[in-house]
Structures are given as C-alpha cells and as structure tokens.
C-alpha positions in Angstrom: 0.0 0.0 0.0 2.8 2.4 1.0 4.7 1.5 -2.2 1.6 2.2 -4.3 1.0 5.7 -2.7 4.7 6.5 -3.2 4.4 5.6 -6.8 1.3 7.8 -7.3 3.1 10.7 -5.5 6.0 10.3 -7.9 3.6 10.4 -10.9 1.9 13.6 -9.5 5.3 15.2 -9.0 6.3 14.3 -12.5 3.0 15.6 -13.9 3.5 18.9 -12.0 6.9 19.1 -13.6 5.3 18.7 -17.0 2.5 21.1 -16.0 -0.7 19.4 -17.3 -3.7 19.6 -14.9 -5.5 16.6 -16.5 -2.7 14.3 -15.6 -2.7 15.4 -12.0 -6.4 14.8 -11.7 -6.1 11.4 -13.3 -3.4 10.5 -10.9 -5.5 11.6 -7.9 -8.5 9.5 -9.1 -6.3 6.5 -9.4 -4.9 7.0 -5.9 -8.5 7.5 -4.6 -9.7 4.3 -6.2 -6.7 2.4 -4.8 -7.4 3.8 -1.3 -11.1 2.8 -1.5 -10.1 -0.7 -2.6 -7.7 -1.1 0.2 -10.2 0.2 2.7 -12.7 -2.4 1.5 -10.1 -5.1 2.0 -9.4 -3.9 5.5 -13.2 -3.7 6.3 -13.7 -7.3 5.1 -10.7 -8.4 7.0 -12.0 -6.7 10.2 -15.4 -8.3 9.6 -13.8 -11.8 9.2 -11.7 -11.2 12.3 -14.8 -10.3 14.3 -16.7 -13.3 12.9 -13.8 -15.5 13.9 -13.7 -14.0 17.4 -17.4 -14.5 17.6 -17.1 -18.1 16.5 -14.3 -18.7 19.0 -16.4 -17.1 21.8 -19.3 -19.3 20.7 -17.1 -22.3 20.6 -15.6 -21.6 24.0 -19.1 -20.9 25.4 -20.3 -24.2 23.8 -17.3 -26.1 25.2 -17.9 -24.6 28.6 -21.5 -25.6 28.5 -20.6 -29.1 27.4 -18.0 -29.5 30.1 -20.3 -28.1 32.7 -23.0 -30.5 31.7 -21.0 -33.7 31.6 -20.8 -35.9 34.7 -17.0 -36.3 34.5 -14.8 -33.8 36.2 -12.4 -32.1 33.8 -9.4 -29.9 34.6 -6.5 -28.6 32.6 -3.1 -28.6 34.3 0.3 -27.0 33.5 3.7 -28.5 34.0 3.8 -27.1 37.6 0.7 -29.2 38.3 -1.4 -26.1 38.8 -5.0 -26.1 37.6 -5.7 -23.7 34.7 -9.4 -24.5 34.1 -12.0 -26.7 35.8 -15.6 -27.6 35.0 -18.6 -27.6 37.3 -18.6 -31.4 37.9 -15.0 -31.3 39.1 -15.7 -28.3 41.4 -18.7 -30.1 42.9 -16.7 -33.2 43.4 -14.0 -31.4 45.4 -16.5 -29.2 47.2 -15.2 -25.8 46.0 -16.1 -23.1 43.4 -14.2 -23.0 40.1 -12.6 -19.7 41.1 -11.3 -21.2 44.3 -9.8 -24.1 42.3 -8.0 -22.2 39.5 -4.3 -21.7 40.3 -4.1 -24.3 43.0 -2.1 -27.6 42.7 -4.1 -30.5 41.4 -2.7 -32.9 44.0 -3.8 -30.5 46.7 -7.3 -30.2 45.4 -7.9 -33.7 44.2 -6.1 -35.8 46.9 -5.7 -33.3 49.8 -2.0 -33.9 49.7 0.8 -31.4 50.3 3.1 -33.0 47.7 2.5 -34.7 44.3 0.8 -38.1 44.6 3.5 -39.8 42.6 6.0 -39.0 45.3 4.0 -41.4 47.5 4.5 -44.1 44.8 1.0 -43.7 43.2 0.5 -43.9 39.5 -0.1 -40.4 38.3 -1.8 -40.0 34.9 -0.8 -36.4 34.4 2.8 -37.0 35.2 2.9 -39.8 32.6 1.5 -37.5 29.9 4.1 -34.8 30.6 6.8 -37.5 30.6 5.8 -39.5 27.5 3.3 -37.3 25.6 0.9 -40.2 25.4 -2.5 -40.5 27.2 -2.6 -42.5 30.4 -5.2 -43.9 32.8 -4.7 -44.3 36.6 -7.1 -45.3 39.4 -6.9 -43.7 42.8 -8.8 -44.7 45.9 -9.5 -43.1 49.2 -12.2 -43.3 51.9 -15.1 -40.8 52.4 -16.3 -39.4 55.7 -18.4 -42.6 56.2 -15.3 -44.8 55.7 -16.7 -46.1 52.4 -14.1 -46.7 49.6 -14.1 -44.1 46.8 -12.5 -45.1 43.5 -11.6 -42.3 41.0 -10.4 -43.1 37.4 -8.2 -40.4 36.0 -7.6 -40.1 32.3 -5.0 -37.6 31.1 -4.3 -36.4 27.6 -1.8 -34.0 26.0 -3.6 -30.7 25.2 -0.9 -28.2 24.3 2.6 -28.9 23.1 5.5 -26.5 22.4 7.7 -26.3 19.3 9.8 -29.1 20.7 6.8 -31.4 21.0 6.9 -31.3 24.8 3.5 -31.2 26.5 2.9 -27.9 28.3 -0.8 -28.4 29.2 -2.6 -31.6 30.0 -6.3 -32.4 30.2 -7.4 -34.7 33.0 -10.9 -36.3 33.0 -11.9 -37.6 36.5 -14.6 -40.2 36.8 -16.1 -41.7 40.0 -16.1 -45.4 39.3 -17.0 -46.4 42.9 -20.5 -47.8 41.8 -18.9 -49.6 38.9 -16.3 -51.2 41.3 -19.1 -52.1 43.7 -21.1 -53.8 40.9 -18.0 -55.7 39.7 -17.3 -56.8 43.3 -20.8 -58.0 43.7 -20.7 -59.9 40.4 -17.4 -61.5 41.5 -18.8 -62.3 44.9 -21.9 -64.0 43.4 -19.7 -65.9 41.0 -17.0 -67.1 43.4 -18.4 -67.0 46.9 -21.1 -68.8 48.8 -23.9 -66.2 49.6 -24.7 -67.7 53.0 -21.2 -68.0 54.6 -19.2 -65.7 52.2 -16.7 -68.6 51.9 -15.2 -69.4 48.5 -17.5 -71.7 46.5 -16.6 -74.7 44.4 -15.7 -72.6 41.3 -13.1 -70.6 43.3 -11.9 -73.7 45.1 -11.2 -75.4 41.7 -9.2 -72.3 40.6 -7.1 -72.5 43.8 -6.7 -76.2 43.4 -5.1 -75.6 40.0 -2.7 -73.1 41.6 -1.8 -75.8 44.1 -1.1 -78.3 41.3 1.2 -75.8 39.6 3.0 -74.8 42.8 3.5 -78.4 43.8 4.9 -79.4 40.4 7.3 -76.5 40.7 8.5 -76.7 44.3 7.8 -80.4 45.2 5.8 -79.5 48.3 2.7 -81.4 49.4 -0.8 -79.9 49.6 -3.9 -81.5 51.2 -7.6 -81.5 50.7 -9.8 -81.9 53.8 -13.5 -82.7 53.3 -15.6 -81.8 56.3 -19.1 -83.0 56.8 -21.3 -82.1 59.8 -22.6 -85.2 61.6 -26.4 -85.5 61.8 -26.9 -81.9 60.4 -30.1 -82.9 58.6 -31.7 -84.0 61.8 -30.8 -80.7 63.5 -32.0 -78.7 60.5 -35.3 -80.5 60.4 -36.0 -80.3 64.1 -34.7 -76.7 64.8 -35.7 -75.2 61.5 -33.7 -74.0 58.5 -33.1 -70.5 60.0 -31.2 -72.1 62.9 -29.4 -74.5 60.4 -28.3 -71.5 58.3 -27.0 -69.7 61.4 -25.1 -72.8 62.5 -23.5 -73.0 59.0 -22.4 -69.4 59.3 -20.9 -70.1 62.8 -19.1 -73.2 61.5 -17.6 -71.1 58.6 -16.4 -68.5 61.1 -14.8 -71.1 63.3 -13.0 -72.7 60.4 -11.7 -69.4 59.2 -10.4 -68.5 62.7 -8.6 -71.8 63.1 -6.7 -71.3 59.8 -6.0 -67.6 60.5 -4.9 -68.0 64.1 -3.9 -71.0 66.1 -1.2 -72.9 68.0 0.7 -73.4 64.8 1.9 -70.9 62.2 -0.8 -68.8 60.5 -2.1 -70.5 57.3 -3.3 -67.3 55.5 -2.7 -68.9 52.1 -5.0 -71.8 52.7 -8.6 -71.9 51.6 -11.8 -72.7 53.4 -14.8 -73.3 51.1 -18.4 -74.3 51.3 -19.5 -76.8 48.7 -23.2 -76.7 49.6 -25.4 -78.0 52.3 -23.3 -79.0 55.3 -20.1 -79.8 53.3 -16.9 -77.8 53.7 -13.6 -78.2 51.9 -10.2 -77.0 53.2 -7.2 -76.7 51.0 -3.9 -76.6 52.8 -0.8 -75.6 50.8 3.0 -75.7 51.3 3.0 -78.5 53.8 6.7 -79.4 52.9 8.4 -81.8 50.6 8.6 -84.6 53.2 5.4 -86.8 53.2 5.6 -87.7 56.9 5.9 -84.0 57.8 3.0 -83.1 55.5 0.9 -85.9 57.0 1.7 -84.7 60.5 0.9 -81.1 59.7 -2.3 -81.9 58.0 -3.4 -84.3 60.7 -2.7 -81.7 63.3 -4.9 -79.1 61.6 -7.7 -81.7 61.1 -7.6 -82.8 64.7 -7.6 -79.2 65.8 -10.7 -78.6 63.7 -12.4 -81.7 65.0 -11.6 -80.9 68.6 -12.9 -77.3 68.2 -16.4 -78.8 67.7 -16.3 -79.9 71.3 -17.2 -76.3 72.1 -20.9 -75.5 71.6 -22.1 -73.0 69.0 -24.2 -70.2 70.5 -27.2 -69.5 68.3 -29.9 -67.1 69.5 -28.6 -67.5 73.1 -28.9 -71.3 72.9 -26.1 -73.8 72.8 -26.1 -76.1 69.8 -23.8 -79.1 69.7 -22.6 -80.8 66.6 -19.6 -82.9 65.5 -17.7 -83.2 62.2 -16.2 -86.0 60.2 -13.2 -85.2 58.1 -11.7 -87.0 55.1 -8.3 -86.2 53.8 -6.2 -86.7 50.7 -2.6 -85.6 50.2 -1.2 -84.6 46.8 1.8 -83.0 45.2 1.8 -81.5 41.8 -0.2 -83.3 39.1 0.2 -86.8 40.7 -3.6 -86.8 40.9 -6.5 -85.3 39.0 -9.2 -83.1 40.4 -11.8 -85.8 39.8 -9.7 -88.3 41.7 -9.0 -85.9 44.5 -12.7 -85.4 45.2 -13.4 -89.1 44.8 -10.7 -90.0 47.3 -11.7 -87.4 50.0 -15.3 -88.6 49.6 -14.2 -92.1 50.3 -12.1 -91.0 53.2 -15.1 -89.2 54.8 -17.2 -92.2 54.3 -14.6 -94.2 56.3 -14.6 -91.5 59.0 -18.4 -91.8 59.4 -18.3 -95.6 59.2 -15.8 -95.5 62.1 -18.5 -93.8 64.3 -18.4 -90.2 63.0 -16.5 -87.4 64.7 -13.4 -88.9 63.2 -10.5 -88.0 60.9 -9.5 -90.4 58.1 -6.9 -90.3 55.3 -7.8 -91.9 52.1 -4.5 -93.8 52.0 -4.3 -96.5 54.7 -0.6 -96.0 55.0 -1.1 -92.2 55.5 -3.7 -93.0 58.1 -1.3 -95.2 59.9 1.3 -92.4 59.8 -1.2 -90.0 61.2 -2.1 -92.4 64.1 1.6 -92.8 64.7 2.0 -89.1 64.9 -0.9 -88.7 67.2 0.6 -91.3 69.6 4.0 -89.7 69.3 2.4 -86.3 70.1 0.9 -87.7 73.3 4.2 -89.2 74.3 6.0 -86.0 73.4 4.0 -84.0 75.9 5.4 -86.1 78.8 9.0 -86.2 77.8 10.3 -83.3 79.9 8.4 -84.2 83.1 9.5 -87.8 82.7 13.1 -86.7 81.9 13.2 -88.7 78.7 15.2 -86.1 76.8 19.0 -86.0 76.8 21.6 -83.7 75.3 24.4 -85.2 73.3 27.4 -83.1 72.3 29.4 -83.3 69.1 32.9 -81.8 69.4 34.0 -78.9 67.2 37.8 -78.9 66.6 40.6 -77.1 64.9 42.6 -78.7 62.2 44.8 -80.5 64.8 41.8 -82.1 66.5 41.8 -79.9 69.6 38.3 -79.4 71.0 37.3 -75.8 70.8 33.5 -76.2 71.2 30.6 -78.5 70.8 27.1 -78.5 69.3 24.3 -79.6 71.7 22.0 -82.1 70.0 18.7 -83.3 71.4 18.0 -87.0 71.9 14.8 -88.8 73.0 15.1 -92.2 74.6 11.5 -93.5 75.0 11.1 -96.4 77.5 9.1 -98.6 75.0 9.9 -97.0 71.6 13.6 -96.7 72.2 15.7 -94.0 70.6 13.5 -91.7 68.5 15.1 -89.7 65.7 14.9 -85.9 65.9 13.6 -85.9 62.3 10.6 -87.8 63.6 9.7 -85.6 66.5 11.1 -82.1 65.9 8.6 -81.3 63.0 5.8 -82.6 65.2 7.0 -80.4 68.1 7.2 -77.4 65.7 3.7 -78.0 64.4 2.1 -78.5 67.9 4.0 -75.6 69.5 5.7 -78.0 72.0 9.0 -76.8 70.5 8.8 -73.9 72.9 9.2 -75.8 76.2 11.6 -78.2 74.5 13.7 -75.3 73.2 13.8 -73.7 76.7 14.8 -77.0 78.3 17.7 -77.4 75.8 19.0 -73.9 76.6 18.7 -74.5 80.3 20.5 -77.9 80.1 23.3 -76.6 77.8 23.9 -73.5 80.0 24.0 -75.7 83.2 26.6 -77.9 81.5 28.6 -74.8 80.5 28.7 -73.7 84.2 29.8 -77.2 85.3 32.4 -77.6 82.6 33.9 -74.1 83.3 35.6 -75.7 86.3 37.5 -78.2 84.1 40.8 -76.6 83.1 40.8 -78.2 79.6 37.3 -76.6 79.0 38.2 -73.1 80.0 37.7 -71.7 76.5 34.9 -74.2 75.5 31.8 -72.8 73.6 28.6 -74.6 73.2 26.4 -74.1 70.2 22.6 -74.5 70.6 20.1 -74.6 67.7 17.2 -72.2 68.0 14.0 -72.9 66.2 12.2 -70.2 64.2 9.2 -70.4 66.4 11.2 -70.0 69.5 13.3 -67.1 68.2 10.2 -65.2 67.1 8.6 -65.2 70.6 8.4 -61.6 71.9 10.1 -62.6 75.2 12.9 -64.7 73.6 15.7 -62.2 74.6 14.4 -62.0 78.2 14.0 -65.7 78.4 17.7 -66.3 77.3 18.9 -63.7 79.8 16.9 -65.3 82.6 18.4 -68.7 81.8 21.9 -67.3 81.8 21.3 -65.6 85.2 19.7 -68.7 86.7 22.4 -71.2 85.6 25.4 -68.8 86.2 26.8 -69.7 82.7 29.2 -67.4 81.1 27.2 -65.9 78.1 30.4 -65.5 76.1 30.6 -69.3 76.0 27.2 -69.7 74.5 26.6 -69.6 70.7 23.1 -69.7 69.2 22.8 -71.3 65.7 20.1 -69.7 63.4 19.1 -70.9 59.9 19.2 -68.6 56.9 15.4 -68.9 56.4 14.9 -67.8 60.1 17.2 -64.8 59.7 15.6 -63.5 56.5 11.9 -63.8 57.6 12.0 -60.5 59.5 15.6 -59.2 59.3 14.9 -56.1 61.4 13.5 -58.2 64.3 16.4 -60.6 63.8 19.1 -57.9 64.1 17.4 -56.3 67.1 17.4 -59.6 69.1 20.9 -60.6 68.0 22.3 -57.2 69.1 20.4 -57.4 72.4 21.9 -60.8 73.2 25.2 -59.9 71.7 25.5 -57.0 74.2 25.8 -59.6 77.0 28.4 -61.7 75.1 26.3 -64.3 73.3 27.6 -65.2 69.8 25.7 -66.2 66.7 26.4 -68.7 63.9 24.4 -69.1 60.7 23.5 -72.8 60.4 23.3 -74.7 57.1 24.8 -71.7 55.2 24.6 -72.0 51.5 21.1 -73.6 51.4 19.1 -70.4 51.6 18.9 -67.2 49.7 20.7 -64.6 51.8 22.4 -61.8 49.9 25.7 -60.1 50.7 23.9 -56.9 51.6 21.8 -58.7 54.1 24.7 -60.8 55.4 26.8 -57.8 56.3 24.0 -56.3 58.3 23.9 -59.3 60.7 25.9 -59.3 63.9 27.2 -62.8 63.1 30.5 -64.3 64.2 30.4 -67.6 62.3 29.2 -69.3 59.1 28.5 -73.1 59.2 28.9 -74.7 55.8 26.0 -77.1 55.3 27.0 -80.8 55.4 25.4 -81.4 51.9 28.3 -79.4 50.3 30.9 -81.2 52.4 29.5 -84.6 51.6 30.0 -84.0 47.8 33.5 -82.5 48.0 35.6 -84.1 45.3 32.5 -85.5 43.5 32.0 -82.6 41.2 33.5 -79.2 40.6 30.4 -77.2 41.7 30.5 -78.2 45.3 34.2 -77.7 45.5 33.8 -74.2 44.1 30.8 -73.4 46.5 32.8 -74.4 49.6 35.9 -72.5 48.5 33.7 -69.4 47.8 32.0 -69.6 51.2 35.3 -69.9 53.0 36.8 -67.0 51.1 33.7 -64.8 51.5 33.5 -65.6 55.2 37.1 -64.7 55.8 36.8 -61.5 53.8 33.7 -60.4 55.8 35.5 -61.2 59.1 33.4 -64.4 59.9 34.8 -67.5 61.4 33.9 -70.5 59.2 33.1 -74.0 60.4 32.3 -77.1 58.3 29.9 -79.7 59.5 29.7 -83.3 58.3 33.4 -83.8 57.9 33.9 -87.6 57.5 37.0 -88.2 55.4 40.7 -87.1 55.4 40.2 -85.8 51.8 37.4 -83.5 52.9 39.5 -82.3 55.8 42.6 -81.7 53.6 40.5 -79.7 51.1 39.0 -77.5 53.9 42.4 -76.9 55.5 43.9 -76.0 52.1 41.3 -73.2 51.6 41.5 -71.8 55.2 38.5 -73.2 57.0 38.7 -72.4 60.7 36.9 -75.2 62.5 35.5 -78.7 61.8 32.7 -81.0 63.1 31.9 -84.5 62.0 32.3 -88.2 62.4 36.0 -88.0 61.3 36.7 -86.6 64.8 33.7 -87.8 66.9 30.1 -88.8 66.8 27.7 -87.0 69.1 28.2 -88.4 72.6 26.6 -88.2 76.0 27.6 -85.4 78.5 29.7 -87.9 80.5 31.5 -89.1 77.4 32.1 -85.6 76.3 33.7 -84.7 79.6 36.1 -87.6 79.1 37.0 -86.2 75.6 37.7 -82.9 77.2 40.3 -84.4 79.5 42.0 -85.9 76.4 42.2 -82.4 74.9 43.0 -83.6 71.4 40.9 -86.1 69.3 42.4 -88.8 67.1 40.8 -88.9 63.7 38.7 -92.0 63.0 
C-alpha cells in the first residue's frame, strides 16, 4: 500500500513538472480508487476477524456448556501441576467453586496432599502425559467421611505442546467409578463366593486347586484337601428349622476361618476354606513341605484341631447347639492326581470316617492313616518327655585342624522307654507344628547352660563354647531375649561361652527383628552362627548387616566335595567370603581325610563331623575334654 501511494506521489510530482492539470487529476483519481479498494479489503478483514472471534467465543461458550453439563470432572493442568481451568462437575466433586480451584495444585485439590501423589508411589496419569506425551489412565482410591471406599479413574491427555513437542498443558478427566467397582465386586462375589457363609464356592476352590497343582509341580511341596461333613446336620436342620441351620453353618464357617487364621501353629493365610453346599466344607492346605511324613503330621494336626474345636458348643440365638464333624483327607503333590480323583478320594475318606463312628479324621490312603495315628501317639508321648526326663543332650565336638576341642554342638536325643531312641527328624517337625517346641527349646537352653557352668571348672574346657540350635518359632517369641537372659542368670553360665545357631530362612523372615534380638543378646556376650549356610537365599547386603561371628557350611556341600567341581567351588567361595567379611567358618559333616585336607587348604577355621567324633553323652564328652585332642577315626 505504501509503495503504491509513493508511486502515485511520484507520478503527480512528475505531472507537475510537465505542467498538465488533467494528468494530475487522473493520478489523484487512481490514488483514490486504490485507497477505496484497500479500505474495502481492510473492512472485510475486520469483519472476518470479528466473525472469527465470535465463532471462537461461541465455541468456548459451547465447550464450557458441554464441560459443565457432563458428569465427569475435567481440569487442565500446567507443568507445575497447577490447575488452569475446571468444569462444574469437578468443582462439585471437590466441594469448591471454580474460582477457588484455579491456580491451585491438582494434588492439593484432588487428593488433599501437600506433595504430588507420585512422590507417594502412586501412579499419576498427568505425570505420565508430561513425561511421554501419550495418554494415560490411573485409578486412585480413598475413603469418604463414612469410611466407604471411593475409586476415581483419572484419564490424562496431551492438550498443548510447544515447538519441541513437549506437553505444556494436560487435560485430566476424572470419573467416579465407585459404583462400577461395587457392581463388579458384587458380580465377582456372586460368581465365586457362597452367599450364606461368604466362603469361596466350588468354582473358586477349583481355581485355587489348579494353583496348588502348579506350585506343587514347581517346588515339590505337598498340599492336602480336607473334606468336612457335619454329623447329623439334617436331623438338626429338620428339628430346629432352616433358619437355625443356616445360622449354624455361618458359625461353623467363622470357626474354620479362625482356626486357619490363628492357632497354636503358624498362620495359614494362604489356605482356603470353602463351602461346597449343604453342610459340606472343603479346606485346601498348601505348602506342607516336601517330606510326606511331615506333611501328614501337619495336615493331621490341623484336622484334629478342627475336629476338637467342635467340642465347644455353638451359641445360636442365646442357645447352645452341639454338633460334631467327620473329616476325610487326601494328600497330593503337583499333578500326581486329577481333580476328579481328589474329590473321589476325600469322599471315600469321609465315608470311612463316618463308618468308624463319626466325629473322626481319616486319610484316604491307609498308609497315611497309619502315619497319622503314629504321629498322634507320638504327640501324646512328646508332651510327657520333659516331666518324665526322657530327653538328653548329646554333644558333638568342634575342633581345629589339629583335632583340639574348641567347642561342641548340643544335639537333642529322645530315649523312649518302649519305643527306644526316636530320631529328631521324627519328633522335631511334630514339636514345631504343635507348639511344643517352645518348652523343648527352653529345656535345651537350660541344660546346655547348666553344663557350661559345670564344665567351666574343668581346666581343659576353660575356652569351650557350646552351640545351641534355636527354632524359628522359639526365636520369634516376643520374650525370647528376656528368656535367654533369665536362663543365663539362673544357671550362672558365662554368656560369652554360648553360641546360638540360626538358619538362613529364620534370619531372613524378619531381618529387622532378627538384628534387634541378635544385638540385644550380643551385648551380653552371646555369639551367633548361621547354620546350614549356602542352602538359603541370603544376599551379601543382608549378610553384612547381621551381627554374626560364624558361618557353618551345610554338610550337603561337604559330603559332595571331590565328587563334582560345583560343590568344591561353592565351599571354596563360602570360606573366602567368610574370611573377607570377618566371619569364622566351620564345616559340619566332615567324615574323610580328603574332605579335611580340602578344607584346611582353603582356610576353614573349624570342623565338626564323624572324622573326629560322633555326638556323645555329656559324661563321654567330659572324658573327651580331658583328652584335649581327638584322634581322627
């Protein structure tokens, strides 16, 4: 435009120079027409701009109306997590006006937090959009004033990006999905749970059975199915009415749940109690161990505890109702049995239990039933061992490479008057399962400390240390530290001469509790050895945190020394690692000169095994102490 006016001005100037009036008028008319044309262009452009602004205002107004009329809460958020805009639904959900929301942090308004929710480990949809540029969905839950769960689904999208493609503004759509979750939970409950007792139904039991098959095939552990049928339930139901019968079934379900959740034995939270219909219940016990006898003992103990619990009446509408139960059992591991066969076998077992007079427990396999009866008899005998003084401690010497006795491991022995010598492998698992390991463990500590005091007067035993195995159950007792301190004080034993042996699995179950107890006892001089080292899964980071003084190489590695390169390398590595970390290393199960030579070559500190001595009685051990040095067998 400016160039055109300048050109016309030059023409007028030129015309003036040439002096013709008509040329000047012509030039002015051309200029006027050009100006009028340009004004028209500007007018149309202004009108188009106004129309565009109007359309934009209308669009924004429409968008605002739409956003304010949809049920989902919508907000736009900048990279500082501040809210730029919000719709009415969002404002109503958070209980504030839109003006009060704008400019505040989204985590402050949405979650009532002082810091971003992702710093608490939550999945944040908006953060994911800023980080990746792609949409993301996250679900957050909290509880309302009535303690009811509230589930919010947050969908975030990229709204505005800069020249580099980085998201500068995100749109978040927030939907309350609590009702949806409630409906889904109700559908799941109806599909997989018994409506009367709220126990898993047959469909869910079959799913968990499949999981047990898979786990057993992988880890070799046994599982068990217990089929429980209430004795004479139909007669009670007919005489007392179905309402009372239903209440009784609910009470039975609660009692079965309680027995598995809490009891004398370890909690069995992973097990399943299900109702199959009528008065039939099925219990699925998992991870009973790889040893069949131990699995039978553990299963039988749970079954007997359930059966015995029915001795207590059920209180229904302020009246006592008495009923007994018959239980059929089948053990399985992996896919050694089909689901159809499993139900068939427990059905047969419960028929046998009822045929034996009801209120009984029966295994499908007669051999397993015999094992259970043997365990039951053994349990009764076990409860009398301490009072009848049937337990003894034997001591297996621990030596240096020259055969000099530097310590001993206290080993429990049970000499029954009619059964003879009973192997610890037969009664220790039973003692663990029944909880009798606690008084047994205390007796062992008391006896070992008493001997420590007695032997402290023998010159050859002045530096002797006795190692005592501590069970996981015993160690986890809240008063374990106090109990050990009390025994030390009562016996007068030197705590620096006592060493407690802990297994890797025990140590790693609750490492914080383990360290606290080890330090408390270490403060009075008691030492700790990690038993069966190499068979667990402890890491170096965990190992260095433990106040240990000794690692005991598991005898399975010593037994296979020289058989293959792997065991040689494992033992060599354990010794080297122990020495590097400042631990004393002892090998158990040393039986040959070749094993001893290998261990000496790689710097093992101490030895225990038949090469030097079998476990012997206290009197025989005192005699060995007077010898001072043991000849190798």
